[in-house]
C-alpha positions as protocol buffer text, in pm:
chain_id: "A"
residue {
  index: 1
  type: MET
  ca { x: -7939 y: -8783 z: -480 }
}
residue {
  index: 2
  type: GLY
  ca { x: -8121 y: -8460 z: -423 }
}
residue {
  index: 3
  type: TYR
  ca { x: -8438 y: -8312 z: -289 }
}
residue {
  index: 4
  type: TYR
  ca { x: -8730 y: -8282 z: -528 }
}
residue {
  index: 5
  type: VAL
  ca { x: -8961 y: -7981 z: -507 }
}
residue {
  index: 6
  type: ARG
  ca { x: -9245 y: -7845 z: -714 }
}
residue {
  index: 7
  type: ILE
  ca { x: -9451 y: -7533 z: -736 }
}
residue {
  index: 8
  type: VAL
  ca { x: -9805 y: -7584 z: -610 }
}
residue {
  index: 9
  type: LYS
  ca { x: -9922 y: -7234 z: -700 }
}
residue {
  index: 10
  type: SER
  ca { x: -9750 y: -6924 z: -833 }
}
residue {
  index: 11
  type: THR
  ca { x: -9853 y: -6564 z: -885 }
}
residue {
  index: 12
  type: ALA
  ca { x: -9488 y: -6456 z: -923 }
}
residue {
  index: 13
  type: TYR
  ca { x: -9387 y: -6257 z: -1227 }
}
residue {
  index: 14
  type: ILE
  ca { x: -9118 y: -6024 z: -1351 }
}
residue {
  index: 15
  type: PRO
  ca { x: -9271 y: -5704 z: -1487 }
}
residue {
  index: 16
  type: ALA
  ca { x: -9183 y: -5642 z: -1852 }
}
residue {
  index: 17
  type: LYS
  ca { x: -9002 y: -5318 z: -1760 }
}
residue {
  index: 18
  type: ASN
  ca { x: -8763 y: -5516 z: -1535 }
}
residue {
  index: 19
  type: LEU
  ca { x: -8670 y: -5800 z: -1772 }
}
residue {
  index: 20
  type: ASP
  ca { x: -8346 y: -5649 z: -1904 }
}
residue {
  index: 21
  type: ARG
  ca { x: -8234 y: -5557 z: -1552 }
}
residue {
  index: 22
  type: VAL
  ca { x: -8319 y: -5907 z: -1423 }
}
residue {
  index: 23
  type: TYR
  ca { x: -8122 y: -6065 z: -1707 }
}
residue {
  index: 24
  type: ASP
  ca { x: -7818 y: -5849 z: -1626 }
}
residue {
  index: 25
  type: ILE
  ca { x: -7844 y: -5932 z: -1255 }
}
residue {
  index: 26
  type: MET
  ca { x: -7867 y: -6307 z: -1316 }
}
residue {
  index: 27
  type: CYS
  ca { x: -7575 y: -6295 z: -1561 }
}
residue {
  index: 28
  type: SER
  ca { x: -7360 y: -6101 z: -1313 }
}
residue {
  index: 29
  type: LEU
  ca { x: -7398 y: -6383 z: -1059 }
}
residue {
  index: 30
  type: ASN
  ca { x: -7163 y: -6587 z: -1276 }
}
residue {
  index: 31
  type: GLU
  ca { x: -6884 y: -6339 z: -1202 }
}
residue {
  index: 32
  type: THR
  ca { x: -6969 y: -6234 z: -846 }
}
residue {
  index: 33
  type: HIS
  ca { x: -7081 y: -6557 z: -679 }
}
residue {
  index: 34
  type: ASP
  ca { x: -6811 y: -6807 z: -777 }
}
residue {
  index: 35
  type: HIS
  ca { x: -6787 y: -6916 z: -412 }
}
residue {
  index: 36
  type: GLU
  ca { x: -7153 y: -7029 z: -417 }
}
residue {
  index: 37
  type: LYS
  ca { x: -7136 y: -7249 z: -726 }
}
residue {
  index: 38
  type: ARG
  ca { x: -7227 y: -7608 z: -635 }
}
residue {
  index: 39
  type: GLY
  ca { x: -7175 y: -7765 z: -976 }
}
residue {
  index: 40
  type: GLY
  ca { x: -6839 y: -7844 z: -1119 }
}
residue {
  index: 41
  type: ALA
  ca { x: -6588 y: -8083 z: -1265 }
}
residue {
  index: 42
  type: TRP
  ca { x: -6306 y: -8259 z: -1088 }
}
residue {
  index: 43
  type: SER
  ca { x: -5991 y: -8438 z: -1196 }
}
residue {
  index: 44
  type: GLY
  ca { x: -5908 y: -8659 z: -903 }
}
residue {
  index: 45
  type: THR
  ca { x: -5930 y: -8426 z: -604 }
}
residue {
  index: 46
  type: LYS
  ca { x: -5868 y: -8107 z: -803 }
}
residue {
  index: 47
  type: ARG
  ca { x: -6167 y: -7898 z: -907 }
}
residue {
  index: 48
  type: THR
  ca { x: -6127 y: -7806 z: -1273 }
}
residue {
  index: 49
  type: GLY
  ca { x: -6451 y: -7618 z: -1332 }
}
residue {
  index: 50
  type: LYS
  ca { x: -6728 y: -7439 z: -1141 }
}
residue {
  index: 51
  type: TRP
  ca { x: -7087 y: -7361 z: -1230 }
}
residue {
  index: 52
  type: PHE
  ca { x: -7425 y: -7319 z: -1070 }
}
residue {
  index: 53
  type: SER
  ca { x: -7636 y: -7633 z: -1042 }
}
residue {
  index: 54
  type: TRP
  ca { x: -7823 y: -7707 z: -1368 }
}
residue {
  index: 55
  type: MET
  ca { x: -7650 y: -7419 z: -1546 }
}
residue {
  index: 56
  type: ASP
  ca { x: -7391 y: -7406 z: -1822 }
}
residue {
  index: 57
  type: GLU
  ca { x: -7057 y: -7271 z: -1705 }
}
residue {
  index: 58
  type: ASN
  ca { x: -7097 y: -6993 z: -1963 }
}
residue {
  index: 59
  type: TYR
  ca { x: -7474 y: -6940 z: -1935 }
}
residue {
  index: 60
  type: PRO
  ca { x: -7448 y: -6561 z: -1990 }
}
residue {
  index: 61
  type: GLU
  ca { x: -7326 y: -6648 z: -2342 }
}
residue {
  index: 62
  type: THR
  ca { x: -7575 y: -6928 z: -2409 }
}
residue {
  index: 63
  type: CYS
  ca { x: -7888 y: -6772 z: -2256 }
}
residue {
  index: 64
  type: LYS
  ca { x: -8021 y: -6478 z: -2454 }
}
residue {
  index: 65
  type: ASP
  ca { x: -8272 y: -6348 z: -2196 }
}
residue {
  index: 66
  type: ALA
  ca { x: -8416 y: -6389 z: -1846 }
}
residue {
  index: 67
  type: GLN
  ca { x: -8659 y: -6656 z: -1964 }
}
residue {
  index: 68
  type: ALA
  ca { x: -8374 y: -6871 z: -2098 }
}
residue {
  index: 69
  type: ILE
  ca { x: -8187 y: -6849 z: -1765 }
}
residue {
  index: 70
  type: LEU
  ca { x: -8501 y: -6941 z: -1570 }
}
residue {
  index: 71
  type: HIS
  ca { x: -8557 y: -7238 z: -1801 }
}
residue {
  index: 72
  type: CYS
  ca { x: -8201 y: -7360 z: -1736 }
}
residue {
  index: 73
  type: LEU
  ca { x: -8276 y: -7340 z: -1364 }
}
residue {
  index: 74
  type: GLY
  ca { x: -8581 y: -7563 z: -1419 }
}
residue {
  index: 75
  type: PHE
  ca { x: -8869 y: -7314 z: -1427 }
}
residue {
  index: 76
  type: GLU
  ca { x: -9152 y: -7316 z: -1676 }
}
residue {
  index: 77
  type: THR
  ca { x: -9244 y: -6960 z: -1766 }
}
residue {
  index: 78
  type: GLU
  ca { x: -9498 y: -6773 z: -1977 }
}
residue {
  index: 79
  type: TYR
  ca { x: -9528 y: -6420 z: -2107 }
}
residue {
  index: 80
  type: ASP
  ca { x: -9862 y: -6246 z: -2067 }
}
residue {
  index: 81
  type: ASP
  ca { x: -10020 y: -6001 z: -2313 }
}
residue {
  index: 82
  type: VAL
  ca { x: -9821 y: -5704 z: -2182 }
}
residue {
  index: 83
  type: GLY
  ca { x: -9484 y: -5882 z: -2170 }
}
residue {
  index: 84
  type: ASN
  ca { x: -9461 y: -5974 z: -1802 }
}
residue {
  index: 85
  type: LEU
  ca { x: -9276 y: -6302 z: -1745 }
}
residue {
  index: 86
  type: HIS
  ca { x: -9464 y: -6540 z: -1512 }
}
residue {
  index: 87
  type: LEU
  ca { x: -9295 y: -6822 z: -1319 }
}
residue {
  index: 88
  type: VAL
  ca { x: -9563 y: -7088 z: -1359 }
}
residue {
  index: 89
  type: ALA
  ca { x: -9406 y: -7423 z: -1273 }
}
residue {
  index: 90
  type: TYR
  ca { x: -9105 y: -7603 z: -1127 }
}
residue {
  index: 91
  type: ASP
  ca { x: -9091 y: -7980 z: -1074 }
}
residue {
  index: 92
  type: ASN
  ca { x: -8736 y: -8100 z: -1029 }
}
residue {
  index: 93
  type: LYS
  ca { x: -8451 y: -8148 z: -786 }
}
residue {
  index: 94
  type: MET
  ca { x: -8350 y: -7833 z: -605 }
}
residue {
  index: 95
  type: GLY
  ca { x: -8059 y: -7663 z: -770 }
}
residue {
  index: 96
  type: GLN
  ca { x: -7969 y: -7304 z: -705 }
}
residue {
  index: 97
  type: GLU
  ca { x: -8300 y: -7147 z: -797 }
}
residue {
  index: 98
  type: ASP
  ca { x: -8317 y: -6990 z: -450 }
}
residue {
  index: 99
  type: LEU
  ca { x: -7999 y: -6787 z: -512 }
}
residue {
  index: 100
  type: PHE
  ca { x: -8128 y: -6663 z: -846 }
}
residue {
  index: 101
  type: LEU
  ca { x: -8472 y: -6578 z: -706 }
}
residue {
  index: 102
  type: LYS
  ca { x: -8317 y: -6379 z: -422 }
}
residue {
  index: 103
  type: SER
  ca { x: -8098 y: -6191 z: -666 }
}
residue {
  index: 104
  type: ILE
  ca { x: -8402 y: -6065 z: -858 }
}
residue {
  index: 105
  type: ALA
  ca { x: -8629 y: -6008 z: -558 }
}
residue {
  index: 106
  type: THR
  ca { x: -8647 y: -5631 z: -594 }
}
residue {
  index: 107
  type: ASN
  ca { x: -8759 y: -5672 z: -955 }
}
residue {
  index: 108
  type: THR
  ca { x: -9021 y: -5944 z: -904 }
}
residue {
  index: 109
  type: VAL
  ca { x: -9369 y: -5947 z: -749 }
}
residue {
  index: 110
  type: GLY
  ca { x: -9604 y: -6221 z: -634 }
}
residue {
  index: 111
  type: LYS
  ca { x: -9579 y: -6546 z: -444 }
}
residue {
  index: 112
  type: ILE
  ca { x: -9464 y: -6903 z: -506 }
}
residue {
  index: 113
  type: ASP
  ca { x: -9604 y: -7188 z: -294 }
}
residue {
  index: 114
  type: TRP
  ca { x: -9371 y: -7489 z: -288 }
}
residue {
  index: 115
  type: ILE
  ca { x: -9396 y: -7851 z: -172 }
}
residue {
  index: 116
  type: GLY
  ca { x: -9105 y: -8086 z: -119 }
}
residue {
  index: 117
  type: GLU
  ca { x: -9091 y: -8459 z: -180 }
}
residue {
  index: 118
  type: ASP
  ca { x: -9150 y: -8528 z: 191 }
}
residue {
  index: 119
  type: GLY
  ca { x: -9455 y: -8301 z: 216 }
}
residue {
  index: 120
  type: GLU
  ca { x: -9282 y: -7992 z: 353 }
}
residue {
  index: 121
  type: THR
  ca { x: -9444 y: -7673 z: 230 }
}
residue {
  index: 122
  type: TRP
  ca { x: -9317 y: -7316 z: 218 }
}
residue {
  index: 123
  type: SER
  ca { x: -9367 y: -6995 z: 27 }
}
residue {
  index: 124
  type: THR
  ca { x: -9144 y: -6742 z: -142 }
}
residue {
  index: 125
  type: VAL
  ca { x: -9300 y: -6396 z: -140 }
}
residue {
  index: 126
  type: PHE
  ca { x: -9168 y: -6114 z: -360 }
}
residue {
  index: 127
  type: MET
  ca { x: -9267 y: -5771 z: -242 }
}
residue {
  index: 128
  type: GLY
  ca { x: -9091 y: -5558 z: -503 }
}
residue {
  index: 129
  type: ASP
  ca { x: -8813 y: -5465 z: -262 }
}
residue {
  index: 130
  type: THR
  ca { x: -8742 y: -5788 z: -76 }
}
residue {
  index: 131
  type: VAL
  ca { x: -8805 y: -6161 z: -75 }
}
residue {
  index: 132
  type: ILE
  ca { x: -8944 y: -6354 z: 219 }
}
residue {
  index: 133
  type: ASP
  ca { x: -8904 y: -6730 z: 244 }
}
residue {
  index: 134
  type: SER
  ca { x: -9133 y: -6885 z: 501 }
}
residue {
  index: 135
  type: GLU
  ca { x: -9003 y: -7165 z: 717 }
}
residue {
  index: 136
  type: PRO
  ca { x: -9086 y: -7511 z: 583 }
}
residue {
  index: 137
  type: THR
  ca { x: -9368 y: -7692 z: 760 }
}
residue {
  index: 138
  type: MET
  ca { x: -9454 y: -8058 z: 741 }
}
residue {
  index: 139
  type: LYS
  ca { x: -9775 y: -8147 z: 565 }
}
residue {
  index: 140
  type: LEU
  ca { x: -9908 y: -8498 z: 596 }
}
residue {
  index: 141
  type: LEU
  ca { x: -9942 y: -8661 z: 257 }
}
residue {
  index: 142
  type: SER
  ca { x: -10259 y: -8857 z: 212 }
}
């Protein structure tokens, strides 16, 4: 069960100068956002472990940089000639990529256009100091 989404077009990137900061921010989520973790393990009715969807419980130890964390979330990324990290593709069930993208909004620029499995479309716009998610709209699939 889940809702599949994919990137239709992306101009979003993390400037090279922000990559270390972005990595630190995304790693700190593991300590500060325990209440938002949707993944986990249970023994009967008792929760025995918590993690973000698609992520290792100890991802700050297993992911060496921002690109590795974004890959765990399901993004395909590429570095350009000057070291900027571009978010070029996503084609998977939704996990918690929205939380991670919002956490790095002030360090990211560009736009991601999304489409959901039912034809809904929306955009995530990074303006260097904020992130704006447009409201989903239905698009008729032909």
